[in-house]
N, C-alpha and C positions, 0 to 999 in steps of 0.2 A: 277415683283419685285417692281416696282414703285407703282402699285395698292395695293399690300400687305402692303407696308410701310404706305401708306395713310390710309388704313383701320385700321391698328394698331394704328396710331396716332389719328384718329378720335375716335376709340373705347376708347382709354385711356383718351382722352379729355372728352368724354361724361361721362365716369365713374367719372372723377374728378369733372365735373359739377354736376352730380347727388349727389355725396358725399357732395359737397359744398352747395347744396340746402338744404340738411338735416341740415347742420351746421348753416345755416342762421337763423333758428328758435331760436338759442341760443342768438341772439342779439349781438354777438361779432363782432365788426367793422372789425377787421382784417380778420375774416373768410369771411365776406361779400365782402371785397376787393379782397380776393383770388378767390372767386366765380366770381366776375366781371372780373378779369384777365383771368381766365379759359374760361369764355364765350367769351371774346374778342379774345383769341387765336383760339378757335374753329371757331368762325365766320370769322375771317380773313383767317385762313387756308383754309376753305371751299371756300371763295369768291375769294381769290387771286390765287388759283391754283399754288402755289409755288412748284417747283421741290425740292427734298430733298437738293440739293446743294444750291439752292436759299434760302430755309428756314434756313439752317445752317448759312448762312451769314446775312440774313435779321433780324432774331429775336434778336441777340445781339445788333445790331445797333439800331433797333427800341426800344428795352428796355432801352438802354442808353439814347436815345433821349427823350423817354417818361418820364423817371425819372427826367431828367433835366428840362423838361417842367413843370412837376408837382411841382417841387420846386419853380419855378417862379410863377406859378398860386397860390400856397399856400401863398407865400409872398405877392402877390398883394391882394389876398382875405383878409389876416390878416390885412394889412394896411387899406383897405377899411372898414372892420368891426370895427377896433379900432377907426376910425375917424367918424363913422356914428352911431354906436349903443350906444355910451355912453351918448347921449343926449345933449352934449355941442355944442355950435355953434363955428365953427372955425373962427379964425381971417383971414383976407386977406392973411397974410404971411403964416399961417399954411395951408390954402387951397392951396396956390401956391406951397408949398413944396410937399403936397400930390399929386397934379396934376403932378408936375415934376417927382415924383417917379413913378407914373402910366405910364407916357410916356416912362420913362427910362426902365421900366420892359417890356413894349410892344416892345421896340426896341430890347431888349435882346431876346425876344421870336422870333422876326423876324429873327435875326441873327442865332438863333438856327435852325429855319425852313429852312433857306437857306443852312446851313451846312449839315443838315440832307438830304435835297434834293440832294445835291452834292454827298453825300455818297450813296444814293439810286441809283443814275445813274451809279455807279460803280458795283452795285450788280444786278439790274433788268433792263429789257428792258423798254422803255418808255411806252409801252402799259400796262405793269403790274404796273408801277408807277402811271399812270393815274387811273387804277383800284383800287390801294391802296387808293388814295385820295377820290375816290367815296365810297369805302368800309368804310372809316372812318366816312363819313357823314351818310351813311346808318346805321352803327352800333350805332351812337349817337341817331338817330331817333328811332331805334329799342329799345334801352334801355330807352329812354324817354317814349315811348308808354308802355313798360312793367312796368315802375315805376308808371305811371298814373293808369294802370290797378290794380297793387298791392295796391296802396293807395285807390282806389275806392272800392276794394274788402275787404280791412281790416277794413273799417269803421272808420279810424283814422282821419276823417275830410277832406280827399282829394276830396270828392264828390262835395263839394260846391265851389271848386276853378275853376277859369277860366284857359285857356291854359297858359297864361302868368304867372300865379301865381304858377303853379304846381312845378316849380323848384327853386323858389326864396328862 
C-alpha cells in the first residue's frame, strides 16, 4: 500500500511537471513558478522518503513557512533594489536606515527558521530533519545548474557570464 501511494504520488507529480514544462514556453511567470513548486515537491518527496503520515503533516507546515520566508525575501530584495538601482547616492542617514532594515529582516528570517525547526521536530525524526536541510541545499544547487544550462542553451547571453554573475 505504501509503495502504491508513492508510485501514484510520483506519477502525478511527474505529470504535473511535464505539463508545466510545456507551459513554460508561454513565458508566463506564474506558470514557471508553479513548475518550480512541482519540481521542488517531487525532488523533496523523492529525497526525504516521507511516510504518507509524515508528508500529510510536513507539507502544510513547510508551505506556510516557505510563504512567510518568501515575503521577507521579497521585501528585503525590493528595499535593496529601490536603494541601489535608481542611481542616487544615499546619505549617511538613509544608508543607516536601509542597513537597519536589512538586519531587522534577517532577524525575522532567523526567528522564522527557529520556529519552523521547532515544528519540524514535532513531525519528523532528527535524521529526516537533517536530510531535509541537506535536500534544500541540493535542490538549490540542482536548480542553479539547470538555470545555467537553460541560459547557455537559449543563447540569451548567459554563455559569457561567470559563475557569480549567473544569478545576479
